ZAKE-642008 format. One record per residue: residue in one letter; chain; x, y, z of N, C-alpha, C in turn. Coordinates in nm, 3 decimals. Each point is the difference from the previous one (the first is absolute). Example, Ala and Ser with C-alpha at 12.3 -4.5 7.8 and 13.67 -1.06 7.14 Angstrom:
REM residues 2
+-----+-------+---------+---------+---------+---------+---------+---------+---------+---------+---------+
: res : chain :     nxx :     nyy :     nzz :    caxx :    cayy :    cazz :     cxx :     cyy :     czz :
+-----+-------+---------+---------+---------+---------+---------+---------+---------+---------+---------+
:   a :     A :   1.319 :  -0.569 :   0.780 :  -0.089 :   0.119 :   0.000 :   0.090 :   0.120 :   0.000 :
:   s :     A :  -0.035 :   0.105 :  -0.072 :   0.082 :   0.119 :   0.006 :  -0.077 :   0.109 :   0.073 :
+-----+-------+---------+---------+---------+---------+---------+---------+---------+---------+---------+
This chain:
REM residues 117
+-----+-------+---------+---------+---------+---------+---------+---------+---------+---------+---------+
: res : chain :     nxx :     nyy :     nzz :    caxx :    cayy :    cazz :     cxx :     cyy :     czz :
+-----+-------+---------+---------+---------+---------+---------+---------+---------+---------+---------+
:   m :     A :  -0.218 :  -1.697 :   1.223 :  -0.096 :   0.085 :  -0.066 :  -0.075 :  -0.082 :  -0.103 :
:   a :     A :  -0.130 :   0.016 :  -0.009 :  -0.081 :  -0.073 :  -0.096 :   0.031 :   0.046 :  -0.141 :
:   e :     A :  -0.007 :  -0.094 :  -0.093 :   0.024 :   0.030 :  -0.141 :  -0.119 :   0.077 :  -0.056 :
:   t :     A :   0.023 :   0.124 :  -0.043 :  -0.109 :   0.081 :  -0.053 :   0.029 :   0.050 :  -0.141 :
:   t :     A :   0.104 :  -0.053 :  -0.063 :   0.036 :   0.045 :  -0.134 :  -0.118 :  -0.020 :  -0.093 :
:   r :     A :  -0.028 :   0.104 :  -0.074 :  -0.111 :  -0.005 :  -0.094 :   0.045 :  -0.071 :  -0.126 :
:   r :     A :  -0.081 :  -0.089 :  -0.052 :   0.039 :  -0.080 :  -0.114 :  -0.111 :  -0.013 :  -0.105 :
:   g :     A :  -0.095 :   0.093 :  -0.002 :  -0.103 :  -0.005 :  -0.104 :  -0.116 :  -0.087 :   0.042 :
:   p :     A :  -0.087 :  -0.031 :  -0.093 :   0.007 :   0.029 :  -0.145 :  -0.021 :   0.149 :  -0.029 :
:   y :     A :   0.051 :   0.043 :  -0.113 :  -0.007 :   0.139 :  -0.039 :  -0.073 :   0.016 :  -0.133 :
:   f :     A :  -0.061 :   0.117 :  -0.020 :  -0.066 :   0.031 :  -0.126 :   0.102 :   0.033 :  -0.109 :
:   c :     A :   0.109 :   0.069 :   0.041 :   0.100 :   0.044 :  -0.097 :   0.127 :   0.038 :   0.076 :
:   g :     A :   0.101 :   0.042 :  -0.075 :   0.127 :   0.038 :   0.063 :  -0.013 :   0.119 :   0.093 :
:   i :     A :  -0.085 :   0.095 :  -0.034 :  -0.018 :   0.117 :   0.086 :  -0.060 :  -0.043 :   0.134 :
:   d :     A :  -0.092 :  -0.094 :  -0.004 :  -0.060 :  -0.053 :   0.122 :   0.108 :  -0.063 :   0.089 :
:   a :     A :   0.092 :  -0.077 :  -0.060 :   0.108 :  -0.063 :   0.076 :   0.094 :   0.105 :   0.058 :
:   a :     A :   0.031 :   0.104 :  -0.077 :   0.088 :   0.107 :   0.048 :  -0.067 :   0.077 :   0.113 :
:   m :     A :  -0.126 :   0.034 :  -0.018 :  -0.072 :   0.075 :   0.103 :  -0.012 :  -0.079 :   0.129 :
:   d :     A :  -0.002 :  -0.131 :  -0.010 :  -0.009 :  -0.085 :   0.117 :   0.119 :   0.021 :   0.094 :
:   v :     A :   0.119 :   0.023 :  -0.056 :   0.117 :   0.017 :   0.085 :   0.031 :   0.145 :   0.033 :
:   i :     A :  -0.063 :   0.096 :  -0.067 :   0.026 :   0.141 :   0.031 :  -0.120 :   0.071 :   0.060 :
:   s :     A :  -0.106 :  -0.076 :   0.031 :  -0.117 :   0.063 :   0.059 :   0.038 :   0.057 :   0.137 :
:   g :     A :  -0.063 :   0.108 :   0.034 :   0.031 :   0.069 :   0.125 :   0.074 :   0.129 :  -0.030 :
:   k :     A :  -0.026 :   0.099 :   0.078 :   0.055 :   0.134 :  -0.024 :   0.152 :   0.006 :   0.004 :
:   w :     A :   0.064 :  -0.081 :   0.082 :   0.142 :   0.019 :   0.029 :   0.094 :  -0.090 :  -0.078 :
:   k :     A :  -0.046 :  -0.108 :  -0.060 :   0.091 :  -0.096 :  -0.063 :   0.080 :   0.062 :  -0.115 :
:   v :     A :  -0.065 :   0.074 :  -0.086 :   0.071 :   0.062 :  -0.112 :   0.100 :   0.102 :   0.052 :
:   l :     A :  -0.035 :   0.071 :   0.106 :   0.091 :   0.098 :   0.058 :   0.118 :  -0.068 :   0.069 :
:   i :     A :  -0.021 :  -0.117 :   0.058 :   0.111 :  -0.078 :   0.057 :   0.094 :  -0.042 :  -0.111 :
:   l :     A :  -0.056 :  -0.048 :  -0.113 :   0.083 :  -0.036 :  -0.116 :   0.084 :   0.119 :  -0.044 :
:   w :     A :  -0.064 :   0.117 :  -0.011 :   0.071 :   0.122 :  -0.044 :   0.112 :   0.034 :   0.098 :
:   e :     A :  -0.031 :  -0.003 :   0.128 :   0.098 :   0.034 :   0.104 :   0.122 :  -0.092 :  -0.007 :
:   l :     A :  -0.024 :  -0.130 :  -0.014 :   0.111 :  -0.095 :  -0.007 :   0.077 :   0.015 :  -0.131 :
:   h :     A :  -0.069 :   0.031 :  -0.108 :   0.067 :   0.020 :  -0.128 :   0.093 :   0.121 :   0.005 :
:   h :     A :  -0.047 :   0.108 :   0.057 :   0.078 :   0.124 :   0.001 :   0.105 :   0.007 :   0.110 :
:   h :     A :  -0.015 :  -0.080 :   0.104 :   0.093 :   0.008 :   0.112 :   0.074 :  -0.130 :   0.027 :
:   g :     A :  -0.033 :  -0.106 :  -0.071 :   0.068 :  -0.128 :   0.020 :  -0.038 :  -0.064 :   0.131 :
:   v :     A :   0.098 :  -0.044 :   0.075 :  -0.024 :  -0.067 :   0.128 :  -0.058 :   0.100 :   0.100 :
:   r :     A :  -0.110 :  -0.040 :   0.065 :  -0.063 :   0.086 :   0.101 :  -0.036 :  -0.083 :   0.121 :
:   r :     A :   0.017 :   0.063 :   0.115 :  -0.047 :  -0.060 :   0.124 :  -0.144 :   0.045 :   0.024 :
:   f :     A :  -0.068 :  -0.066 :   0.093 :  -0.141 :   0.028 :   0.024 :  -0.024 :   0.148 :   0.030 :
:   a :     A :   0.078 :   0.055 :   0.092 :  -0.020 :   0.140 :   0.040 :   0.024 :   0.094 :  -0.118 :
:   e :     A :   0.095 :  -0.032 :  -0.087 :   0.026 :   0.083 :  -0.118 :  -0.118 :  -0.004 :  -0.096 :
:   l :     A :  -0.058 :  -0.119 :  -0.018 :  -0.120 :  -0.010 :  -0.084 :  -0.114 :   0.081 :   0.060 :
:   r :     A :  -0.018 :  -0.009 :   0.129 :  -0.110 :   0.072 :   0.065 :   0.018 :   0.151 :  -0.012 :
:   r :     A :   0.123 :   0.048 :   0.015 :   0.027 :   0.144 :  -0.017 :  -0.020 :   0.043 :  -0.146 :
:   g :     A :   0.032 :  -0.088 :  -0.093 :  -0.014 :   0.032 :  -0.141 :  -0.142 :  -0.004 :  -0.051 :
:   l :     A :  -0.092 :  -0.052 :   0.081 :  -0.141 :  -0.013 :  -0.039 :  -0.087 :   0.066 :   0.106 :
:   p :     A :  -0.001 :   0.134 :   0.005 :  -0.078 :   0.070 :   0.102 :  -0.148 :  -0.039 :  -0.008 :
:   g :     A :  -0.056 :  -0.031 :   0.115 :  -0.141 :  -0.035 :   0.005 :  -0.026 :  -0.149 :   0.015 :
:   v :     A :   0.098 :  -0.084 :  -0.032 :  -0.022 :  -0.144 :   0.014 :   0.012 :  -0.037 :   0.149 :
:   s :     A :  -0.092 :  -0.082 :   0.047 :   0.008 :  -0.047 :   0.138 :   0.098 :  -0.116 :   0.008 :
:   e :     A :   0.051 :  -0.022 :   0.119 :   0.093 :  -0.112 :   0.021 :  -0.067 :  -0.132 :  -0.036 :
:   k :     A :  -0.126 :  -0.015 :   0.044 :  -0.074 :  -0.123 :  -0.027 :  -0.017 :  -0.024 :  -0.150 :
:   m :     A :  -0.036 :   0.104 :  -0.075 :  -0.022 :  -0.015 :  -0.143 :   0.131 :  -0.029 :  -0.073 :
:   l :     A :   0.108 :   0.066 :   0.040 :   0.129 :  -0.023 :  -0.063 :   0.045 :  -0.144 :   0.023 :
:   i :     A :  -0.013 :  -0.048 :   0.122 :   0.036 :  -0.140 :   0.031 :  -0.082 :  -0.095 :  -0.085 :
:   q :     A :  -0.130 :   0.023 :  -0.008 :  -0.090 :  -0.087 :  -0.076 :   0.040 :  -0.002 :  -0.148 :
:   h :     A :   0.022 :   0.117 :  -0.058 :   0.037 :   0.006 :  -0.142 :   0.137 :  -0.063 :  -0.025 :
:   l :     A :   0.096 :   0.024 :   0.087 :   0.133 :  -0.060 :  -0.018 :  -0.009 :  -0.153 :   0.005 :
:   r :     A :  -0.078 :  -0.052 :   0.090 :  -0.017 :  -0.147 :   0.009 :  -0.063 :  -0.055 :  -0.128 :
:   q :     A :  -0.104 :   0.066 :  -0.048 :  -0.066 :  -0.046 :  -0.123 :   0.095 :   0.008 :  -0.119 :
:   m :     A :   0.075 :   0.108 :  -0.007 :   0.093 :   0.018 :  -0.113 :   0.113 :  -0.103 :   0.005 :
:   e :     A :   0.042 :  -0.037 :   0.120 :   0.102 :  -0.104 :   0.013 :  -0.058 :  -0.135 :  -0.044 :
:   e :     A :  -0.122 :  -0.030 :   0.042 :  -0.066 :  -0.125 :  -0.040 :  -0.019 :  -0.006 :  -0.151 :
:   d :     A :  -0.026 :   0.114 :  -0.062 :  -0.021 :   0.006 :  -0.145 :   0.131 :   0.005 :  -0.078 :
:   g :     A :   0.112 :   0.001 :   0.070 :   0.129 :  -0.002 :  -0.067 :   0.045 :   0.133 :  -0.057 :
:   l :     A :  -0.058 :   0.111 :   0.048 :   0.036 :   0.133 :  -0.052 :   0.116 :   0.062 :   0.077 :
:   i :     A :   0.011 :  -0.033 :   0.128 :   0.108 :   0.055 :   0.081 :   0.069 :  -0.113 :   0.076 :
:   r :     A :   0.121 :   0.028 :   0.042 :   0.079 :  -0.093 :   0.080 :   0.019 :   0.064 :   0.137 :
:   r :     A :  -0.020 :  -0.079 :   0.102 :   0.017 :   0.045 :   0.139 :   0.120 :  -0.074 :   0.058 :
:   k :     A :   0.101 :   0.075 :   0.043 :   0.119 :  -0.061 :   0.057 :   0.010 :   0.041 :   0.146 :
:   v :     A :   0.003 :  -0.101 :   0.087 :   0.010 :   0.022 :   0.144 :   0.142 :  -0.032 :   0.044 :
:   y :     A :   0.063 :   0.094 :   0.068 :   0.134 :  -0.020 :   0.054 :  -0.012 :  -0.044 :   0.145 :
:   p :     A :   0.079 :  -0.100 :   0.040 :  -0.007 :  -0.051 :   0.139 :   0.072 :   0.094 :   0.096 :
:   e :     A :  -0.063 :   0.114 :   0.027 :   0.058 :   0.101 :   0.089 :  -0.103 :   0.039 :   0.104 :
:   v :     A :   0.049 :   0.065 :   0.103 :  -0.088 :   0.060 :   0.101 :   0.037 :   0.147 :   0.007 :
:   p :     A :  -0.095 :   0.090 :  -0.026 :  -0.136 :  -0.023 :  -0.045 :  -0.002 :  -0.056 :  -0.143 :
:   p :     A :  -0.111 :  -0.065 :  -0.037 :  -0.008 :  -0.062 :  -0.132 :   0.016 :   0.103 :  -0.113 :
:   k :     A :   0.069 :  -0.041 :  -0.103 :   0.017 :   0.084 :  -0.118 :  -0.063 :  -0.074 :  -0.117 :
:   v :     A :  -0.095 :   0.067 :  -0.067 :  -0.070 :  -0.059 :  -0.115 :   0.010 :   0.096 :  -0.116 :
:   e :     A :   0.037 :  -0.052 :  -0.118 :   0.010 :   0.082 :  -0.120 :  -0.089 :  -0.058 :  -0.108 :
:   y :     A :  -0.055 :   0.091 :  -0.082 :  -0.088 :  -0.038 :  -0.111 :   0.062 :   0.046 :  -0.131 :
:   t :     A :  -0.008 :  -0.085 :  -0.102 :   0.045 :   0.033 :  -0.135 :  -0.099 :  -0.058 :  -0.100 :
:   l :     A :   0.005 :   0.053 :  -0.122 :  -0.082 :  -0.055 :  -0.107 :   0.060 :  -0.130 :  -0.051 :
:   t :     A :  -0.086 :  -0.093 :  -0.036 :   0.043 :  -0.120 :  -0.071 :  -0.002 :   0.031 :  -0.150 :
:   e :     A :   0.038 :  -0.095 :  -0.080 :  -0.007 :   0.017 :  -0.145 :  -0.145 :   0.024 :  -0.044 :
:   d :     A :  -0.094 :  -0.074 :   0.058 :  -0.143 :   0.021 :  -0.031 :  -0.046 :   0.139 :   0.042 :
:   g :     A :   0.045 :   0.046 :   0.116 :  -0.036 :   0.133 :   0.046 :   0.055 :   0.108 :  -0.091 :
:   s :     A :   0.124 :  -0.018 :  -0.046 :   0.060 :   0.097 :  -0.093 :  -0.073 :   0.001 :  -0.133 :
:   s :     A :  -0.037 :  -0.118 :  -0.050 :  -0.070 :  -0.004 :  -0.129 :  -0.140 :   0.060 :   0.012 :
:   l :     A :  -0.067 :  -0.021 :   0.113 :  -0.130 :   0.061 :   0.021 :   0.014 :   0.152 :   0.009 :
:   n :     A :   0.102 :   0.046 :   0.068 :   0.024 :   0.143 :   0.011 :   0.023 :   0.061 :  -0.138 :
:   a :     A :   0.075 :  -0.070 :  -0.085 :   0.024 :   0.048 :  -0.137 :  -0.131 :   0.006 :  -0.078 :
:   a :     A :  -0.086 :  -0.099 :   0.020 :  -0.130 :  -0.001 :  -0.069 :  -0.088 :   0.116 :   0.046 :
:   l :     A :   0.017 :   0.044 :   0.124 :  -0.079 :   0.110 :   0.054 :   0.053 :   0.137 :  -0.040 :
:   e :     A :   0.118 :   0.005 :  -0.063 :   0.063 :   0.127 :  -0.034 :  -0.089 :   0.087 :  -0.089 :
:   s :     A :  -0.063 :  -0.060 :  -0.101 :  -0.086 :   0.080 :  -0.088 :  -0.124 :   0.052 :   0.075 :
:   l :     A :  -0.047 :  -0.076 :   0.098 :  -0.111 :   0.048 :   0.083 :   0.046 :   0.121 :   0.082 :
:   g :     A :   0.122 :  -0.005 :   0.051 :   0.056 :   0.114 :   0.072 :   0.015 :   0.122 :  -0.089 :
:   d :     A :   0.043 :  -0.022 :  -0.125 :   0.011 :   0.112 :  -0.095 :  -0.137 :   0.063 :  -0.024 :
:   w :     A :  -0.102 :  -0.084 :  -0.015 :  -0.136 :   0.049 :  -0.020 :  -0.044 :   0.083 :   0.121 :
:   g :     A :   0.029 :  -0.052 :   0.121 :  -0.038 :   0.071 :   0.123 :   0.072 :   0.134 :   0.014 :
:   t :     A :   0.128 :   0.004 :  -0.038 :   0.076 :   0.125 :   0.006 :  -0.059 :   0.103 :  -0.095 :
:   a :     A :  -0.037 :  -0.044 :  -0.120 :  -0.063 :   0.091 :  -0.096 :  -0.135 :   0.049 :   0.054 :
:   r :     A :  -0.073 :  -0.087 :   0.067 :  -0.129 :   0.040 :   0.058 :   0.019 :   0.103 :   0.110 :
:   i :     A :   0.103 :  -0.019 :   0.084 :   0.029 :   0.097 :   0.106 :   0.019 :   0.138 :  -0.060 :
:   r :     A :   0.079 :   0.006 :  -0.107 :   0.024 :   0.129 :  -0.067 :  -0.128 :   0.054 :  -0.063 :
:   r :     A :  -0.075 :  -0.088 :  -0.066 :  -0.120 :   0.040 :  -0.073 :  -0.106 :   0.060 :   0.092 :
:   i :     A :  -0.018 :  -0.061 :   0.117 :  -0.106 :   0.050 :   0.089 :   0.053 :   0.097 :   0.105 :
:   g :     A :   0.133 :   0.023 :  -0.001 :   0.058 :   0.094 :   0.094 :   0.000 :  -0.049 :   0.144 :
:   a :     A :   0.009 :  -0.130 :   0.018 :  -0.002 :  -0.057 :   0.135 :   0.134 :   0.019 :   0.067 :
:   g :     A :  -0.002 :   0.005 :   0.131 :   0.123 :   0.007 :   0.077 :   0.067 :  -0.135 :   0.004 :
:   k :     A :   0.126 :  -0.002 :   0.036 :   0.076 :  -0.123 :   0.011 :   0.059 :  -0.006 :   0.140 :
:   v :     A :  -0.008 :  -0.115 :   0.063 :   0.053 :  -0.018 :   0.136 :   0.151 :   0.013 :  -0.005 :
:   t :     A :   0.052 :   0.079 :   0.092 :   0.145 :   0.012 :   0.012 :   0.041 :  -0.055 :   0.135 :
:   l :     A :   0.115 :  -0.065 :   0.001 :   0.048 :  -0.063 :   0.125 :   0.108 :   0.084 :   0.062 :
+-----+-------+---------+---------+---------+---------+---------+---------+---------+---------+---------+
């Protein structure tokens, strides 16, 4: 696989952070792994209704390249692959916590519905 890790230059720290979390699903993948720990591909896909297989694969590859998640492949047939957060992924998730709090307050404020699984 070609090296596509983003390495700047950046305007500021927010620019660098947004570089690795851009895309609709990356932050939700971080949340899913934080709240459920080790997840297999199918479990991630079920936990993120609406994500296509292609988009999930693409985001997982980018997040692995950026050092946010760890992908462990077991030498079995059929193949077994598990995803977990790295230390960088956990720290990014912690940094996003206040953004999640803001979003939760907004959901209540505007009376929006919340997706239930």
